[in-house]
Structure formats: structure tokens, C-alpha cells
C-alpha positions in Angstrom: 4.1 -0.7 31.6 7.4 -0.3 31.1 9.0 2.2 28.4 10.1 -0.3 25.8 6.4 -1.5 24.8 5.1 2.4 25.0 7.6 2.4 22.1 6.9 -0.5 20.6 3.2 0.8 20.5 4.0 4.0 19.4 5.7 2.3 16.7 2.9 0.0 15.7 0.3 2.8 15.7 2.7 4.3 12.9 3.1 1.3 11.0 -0.5 0.8 10.8 -1.6 4.5 9.9 0.7 4.3 7.4 -0.4 0.8 6.2 -3.9 2.2 5.8 -2.5 4.9 3.6 -1.0 2.7 1.2 -4.6 0.5 1.4 -6.6 3.8 0.6 -3.5 5.1 -2.2 -3.6 1.2 -3.8 -7.7 1.5 -3.8 -7.5 4.1 -6.0 -4.5 3.3 -8.7 -6.7 0.0 -9.3 -9.8 2.0 -9.5 -7.8 4.3 -12.2 -6.1 1.7 -13.9 -9.7 -0.3 -14.6 -10.9 3.3 -15.7 -7.5 4.0 -18.1 -7.7 0.1 -19.0 -11.4 0.2 -20.9 -11.9 -2.8 -23.0 -14.1 -1.2 -25.3 -11.5 1.5 -27.0 -9.1 0.9 -29.2 -6.1 -0.6 -28.1 -3.5 1.7 -29.5 -5.3 4.6 -27.8 -4.9 3.4 -24.8 -2.4 5.6 -22.6 0.1 3.2 -21.7 2.4 5.8 -20.5 -0.3 6.4 -18.1 -0.7 3.3 -16.8 2.6 1.6 -16.7 3.6 4.4 -13.6 0.4 3.4 -12.0 1.3 -0.4 -12.3 4.7 0.4 -11.5 3.3 2.6 -8.6 1.0 0.0 -7.5 3.5 -2.7 -7.2 6.2 -0.7 -4.9 3.2 -0.2 -3.0 2.4 -3.5 -2.1 5.6 -4.7 -1.9 5.3 -1.9 1.0 2.8 -3.1 2.3 4.0 -6.1 2.3 7.1 -5.5 4.4 4.8 -2.7 7.0 2.6 -6.3 7.4 5.5 -7.9 8.7 6.8 -5.1 11.2 2.8 -4.9 11.8 3.4 -8.2 13.5 6.2 -8.7 14.6 5.2 -5.2 16.8 2.4 -7.2 17.6 4.1 -10.2 18.8 6.9 -7.9 20.8 3.7 -6.2 22.7 2.2 -9.2 23.8 
């Protein structure tokens, strides 16, 4: 196996690990956002700032996950 393929495999493993980490964080944020958006409380009592920060972070995570998914697919095709 040549050195280039070994480098690609290392990059692939790193990208997959980062993807899983982001996926776990996104899942936690979704649970947090659902909790913060309690439909049984009055709208004015919602912590909108915390909700907004969580949603913005979730948005950035999903953007990063999309680019990582493309990178993973490219690396997998390079290895084959």
C-alpha cells in the first residue's frame, strides 16, 4: 500500500471521528432546543436568547457536517 493511500485513510478516519462528534453535539442541541421551546409555557417566558444561540450553533454544525460528508465521500472514492 502506498504512502498516499495511508494518508487518505488517516484523513478519512479523522473526518469520520469529527463527523460523529458533531452528530452527537447536534443531537444534544436538538434535545435542548425542544426543552427550551416548551409549548406549555407562555411565549414571553421562553429564554429566546438561549434558543437563538442553540439554533445558530446547530446551523453551523449541520453546515460543517455537510462539508465533512462530501470530504468523506471524496476520500472513500480516492481510497478505492
